[in-house]
N, C-alpha and C positions, 0 to 999 in steps of 0.2 A: 559356976562362976566366966566369970570375964577374962580372955587374955589380956594381959599387962602390955603395953606397948607394943602389942603385937608381934612381940618377938625378936624383934630388931633391935638391934644398940646403935645407945646415938652418937653421935660424932662427938669424942669430949670437945671440944676446942678447934679454932683455925690453925692451917696451918702456916707458919710464919715464914718461908721461902717466896722467893718473888719469879714468877715462872717467866720463862729466859728464851722458850721456844721461838717468841716472834721479834727477838733484839737483833738478830743478824738482820731480817728481812728490814728495819727499820732503819741500821745502820747501811745498808745499800740504797736505801730512798732519800736516805740526807744525803750520802754521798753523788748521788746523782744530780740532785738539786740544787746543792752546790757546784757541782760542775757546768751544768747550765746555767745556771744564773751567774756565776763569773764573769763580771768584765775586764781583761786585762788593757790596764791604765798605756797609752799611749803617749809620745815623749809632747810634753805645752811645749807650742810655739813661745819664744818672747817676744816681746812689744821691741819691737829696734827697730829706726829706720835702716832701711836699707841700699848697700852702696850698688851704684849704678856700675853699668862694663860696659864696653863699644862693642865684643860679642864674647861669647859665651859655649862651653860645651857643657855639655848633661852627660852626667856619669852615671852611666849602666851601672851599679854596683846589687847586690840583695840587698833590702834594709839591715841583717844584721850586721852586715862587712862597714853597716858606716857610723865611724865614733861623731856624733854630734856638739860643737864646742862654742856655745854660744857667748857673746862679747857683748854684754850691755853699756849704755853709755856712762854710765856710775863706776864702769870700769870691773862691776861683777863678771866673773868666769865661771857658765854652768857647764859643766862637762855629764849630757846626757840626766839632765835635769838634778845635777846636784851638784850644790857651789862648791867651786875649790876658788881655795887662794893660790897665788901667781907659784908660788915658789914649790905647792903640791903636783902643779900641772905633769911634770915628766911621772911623777909615782903613780899619780896615778891614772897616767896613757901606759906606762912601761908593760903592766900583766897583761892588760887588757890586750896590747898590742902582741903579746908573746905566745897568747895562746889564741890568737885569730890574723894570722901575716896576710891575709888577702881586706885586713882595716884599712880604710881610706877615713880619713879625720878630716871633718868637713866645719870649716871654721863661717862660721856666721856671726860678722860684728855690726856695729849702729854705723852707719859714716861720720859720726862722733868722734867716732874714740881715737886719740892719739895714734899714730905711727909707731911710737917707741910700745905701746902697750902690747900693738901686733907683733911686730919684731920679740918682743918678751918673749909673748907666746910662742911663735914659733921656735926661735929658740930651747925656750923649752922641750919643745916638741920633737926638735933634734936628738937633744939631750936622751928622751924618752929610747928612741931608736925609728920612730915611726918615720917613716919615707912620703907615702901618700900622703900627701896634703892638700887640701883643694880649698878657695873663698868662694863661699856663695853668694850671687847677686840677684841685685832686681832681676834683670833679665831673664836670669835661672829659674826667680820665683814666678815670671809671668811664663815661662815655656812649661813649667809641670802645673798650673790652673790650666792652662790648655789644653793638654793633655789627660787632663780627669775628665 
C-alpha cells in the first residue's frame, strides 16, 4: 500500500499578511534619496536696470541676515521672491525683523522707478522698525562679480 501525500499536510491557502520586515529599510533609503537629490532654491534675480553710484561700500553680512527687496520698473515690489503690495511692506518686514535684529534690508530698485515710490518704501520700512537699510547699485554689482 502506497503512502498518500508522504505523510505531510498541505498548506491550505496563502497567508493574507504583507511582509513588513524590510519597510524600515525602504523608508530609510527613500529618505536618504530625497535628502541627496533635493536642490534648495536660491533667490531669483529680477531683471532691472541697476542705478549707478559714484562710490559704494560692500556690506559684509551673512546671507541669512539680508532681506532682498526688489522694486521693478512697473512698480511691483518683491520681498524675497514674494510679490508684496506697498501697503503690506511694513506688516511683512516687521515679524522678520523682530526675529532677527541683525537684519539688513537691501533695496534693489530699477533706475526708472520714481523717487516717490522709493520714499514710500523707506517710510514703510521705518514703520516696521527696520533700521539697517541699504541701496544696491551697479558699482556694487560689478564688485560682487569680480570677487566670485
